[in-house]
N, C-alpha and C positions, 0 to 999 in steps of 0.2 A: 504494500500500500504506500509505503514511503517512497519507493522508486517511482511509482505513478505520480505522486504529488510533486516530486522533484522534476519529473519530465513536464508536467503541466505548468509548474512554476517557470521553467525555462522557456517554454513555448509562449506563455502569456507575457512574461517579461520581455522577450524578444519582440513580440508583437507590439507591446507598448513603446519600446524603444524605436521601432520602425515608424510607428504612427507619429511619435513625437518629432522624429527627424523630418518626416514629410511635412508636418505642420510648420516647423521652423522654416524649411525651404519655401513653403507656400506663402507664409507671411512675409518673408524677406522679398520674395518676388512681387507680392502685392505692394509693399512699400516702395520698392524700386520702380515699378511701373507708374506708380502715382507721383512720386516725388522727382524722379530723374527723367523718365520718359514723358511725363505729363500726359499719359494716356493709360488710365487705370485699367487693370485687368478685369474682365467681366466675370470670370469664373472663380478667381482665387478667394474671394470673401465667402462665397457659398461653400467652397471646398474646405476652407479653414473651419467653418462652423461645424460641418459634419465630421471632420477629422477630430476636432476637439470633443465632440459628443462621444464618438467611439472611444477615444482615449480616456475620457472620464468614466464611462461604464466599465471598460476593461480594467482600468486602474482600480476602480472600486472592487471589482472581483478579485484582483490580485491582493488587495489589502485584506479582504476576508480570509484569504489563504495564509497571510502573514499574521493574522489576528492583530492587525495594526489599525483597525477602525477605532473610532472614538469610544472611550470607556471611562467611567468614573469608578475607580476601583478602591478608593481609600477605605470605604466601609467594608466591602467584600473581603479585602485582604486581612481584616481583623477578625474574621469569622473562622470557625473550624474548617478543616480541609474538605470534609464531605459537603458542607454548605457551599464552599467555593466551587466545588465540582458541579453541584446542582445548578448554581447560578450560571456557570459557564455553559453547561449543556442547554439550559433554558435560553440563554442568549443565542446559541447556535440554532436552536429550533425556531426562534423568532426570525433569524436571518434567512433560514430555509423557507419559512412560510412567506416572508416578504418576496423572496426571489421567485418562488413558484407562482404566487397569486398576482403580484404587481408586475414584475418584470417578465415572467414566463407567460402567464395567461393574458395579462393586459398588453404586453409587448407583442404577442402573437396577433391579438386582435387589431392593434394599431398598425402592424405590418400589413395585415391582410387588407384593411380598409384603405391604406395609402399606397398599395402596391403599384397602381398605375398613375398616381399623382406625379406630375412632372416637376422637376426642380428648375427654377429659373436660373440660367447661367451655366447649368451643367447638363450634359447629354444623358442623364440617368433619371430614374424615378425615385420617389421618396421611400417606397416600400423596402427595397434592399438595404437602404441606409438605416431603417428602423430595426432591422434584424439584429442589431447589437443588443437590444433589450433581452430577447430570449437567449441569445448566445451568452451574455453575461450572467443570466439567470442559471444557465447550465453550469458555468464555472462556480458560481456562488453555492449552488446546491452541492456540487462535488466537494468544495472546500468545507462547507458546513458539516457534511457527513464525515469527512476526514477529521475535522476538529472534534466532533463528538467521539469518534473512535479513539482519537489521541487522548482526550480527556478521560475516557473510560479505561484505558490500558495502563496508564501511569499511576504510580503511588503518590505522585505529587501533581498539583495543578500547574500546568505550564503557564508562565507569565506571557503577557503580550510582548510585542516587538522590543520594547525598551523597558528595562527594570528601573523603576524609580524608587528612591529612598523615601520612606514615609517620614513626615516631620514629627519631631518629638511633641508629645502632648503635654502641655504644661498645666 
């Protein structure tokens, strides 16, 4: 299971790096055509918007895998280990439910409805661009299930991406 997660991490991380690189090139091109050539590119703004959305959704899925999403842990870390495990598993179940219902089901419906809607400035339709929602849902469900498995197998509750020192209570 850990080998699969490592492979998915590498693929998703590489995809985010590629999308970010394309976004940088696209925005630089947009600025160059507007300020240097005085003839703004007609497609680069729409492309940047969609690339940024894809990057955001896939980056959010990657963060679920790293357990790097926002969490307020200072109370939970003061509870017994079994309570920490229950809270961690409950959080992952909520992530999975959100991914399935909102991103998976809702994203599939949005993709279907917008499949033939044309994008101004780009020679594509909106539907394929909306496919990032169910795609990121699949990654989030995988990571959520992995995190539940990981929480269940260890004798200690794994921390999030960064270990923070708790302040002394005076």
